[in-house]
Every structure is written in structure tokens, then in C-alpha cells.
Steps between C-alpha positions, in 0.01 A plus 500: 500500500658817379342843602551809304297823451381715214468873554172625362579845641777653707330398821295191413632155390335165434658164588597241242580154636684259256500126562214558742393142525745201557556240222251256666245777565526618139454137379180452699373827372571431140341151513183657634510778231521244220174339635339829556577638156249268359241610743573860402454410131143390574417870624272363759542823722481734194799712601331602831669805660693596186531888457287665228518836325242775523301323226484171696760329266752270667847654509641143495556257208577181707338220684462562872388300797441602866625199712271612783193449273626152397602367838250701724533351843750229410820714450723225662443292180681766287894487535491851355276641774709320757845597373416862428458562871876551487418860410399563859818315652725666755781462258329719246376745752854572636631548155226753404489712805872540509437736190170642615259464797217563241516135400409399866140556374520168302553299819182646665281399207222251598378440144657404171384357166705319228446555128673303232543657150619265209651696212570354168627666167332840458353508852541806715349697780455863438600757777247491790476550876421226731234507799748395754722644769800317357549278189769237507562370138720191428589372159520127369562351171314197366708526181787727422356830424591847371336843571250542762708743706353693809452871425426793729403756244464797729868463593624391164631177649508166338638194674569150349263219571737225640375179637475486881537882528262669746402868506295662777346847460186691608199409286418845407825528293421486124655186361470255207648207306639541154404268234650154503663421180582124548440220738274494808548738793303476830457767757379445852351812662430506866272769588570597858227685715335540829161348556461661842683719737780323680704565816758235448 
């Protein structure tokens, strides 16, 4: 796990964590992703929760799947939903708050959801804002891919989409995914929120 920071402004940076998951964790995640890609192709959940423009048109061209809608109250059956709890670990907390106490908010969250987006050639996600306190975005590959980089257009920043690379940023920051030109890239978005007030 290698942590660095991207400066969006002179006084605000977002964390980038490379090799976030261990090789065994990554293998378990990718095995489940291969199974879930077929479920996403069925479009059972009809891109629920995907951002739309002012005319109601989807900002996204890809297949998406909210794991919370699939597993409902059986989250323990999903390796992904089990392994991605790592985001809330003490190891991650320590690395983030060394840079800024702002990220302490993540560890007081009491509610998060997980969205998978499967991108093939010509798929993209236009710039949009999330309804979340924080968004944690991790990239995976089901095939070698090109394109699909993460962009923050308000800051003229583009970051390469690399497998097992995780970004954490406030959901209100405008962001998008460039078009994938080859292969299959998957993004896992964890939307981190507060369901109720907390005094932990």
C-alpha cells in the first residue's frame, strides 16, 4: 500500500493509494467481478443511481450494479463487500490523517454503499457530482485496457486509471471517466455517508 496525494488546490489534496488490496484480496475481488459482469450485462437494476443531466439523460455509458441491491441483507456472501471494509481500517486512517484531519470524517461514517461500473470500449462517465460525503474509487481490470482515466475538470487534472489504485475525494467535486478505448475496466465506487448523527 503506497499513499500519495494530488493537490487540487494550494491547500487541498486528495489521497491516491496504489496497491491498496493485497494480491490475495485482489484475486478474490476479481473472481467475483467476473461473475458479476454477467449480472450487470442483464441490466436487471437499470443503472439505478447513475447521474443524469438536466434533461434526464444518463451521463454514463457503461453497465452498473449496486452490490447493496443485489446482496441486500446478505452482504457476508460477497467477498467484495467484505474485503472493501479495509477502507475503514486503522492503517488507512493513520495514513490519511497524517496529511489532514479532514479525512477523519470517513471513519465516523455509519453508512456506505458500493457501486460497480463495468466499462468496455467506447464506454465513459461524463463529469458529475456524487451525493455522498466522500467517494472512494478503486480501479480493476478484467482485460488489459486503455483509456478510462479519472478526470477532475474544474482543476484541469487527469489521473491514470491503474488497477488496484484507490482515490478518495469529497463527492461534491466534479469528476468523470474518459472513454475506454480497449479492454474492460471496472471501477468500484464506495459512497460514504452518515445515516444518523453519531457521537463515536
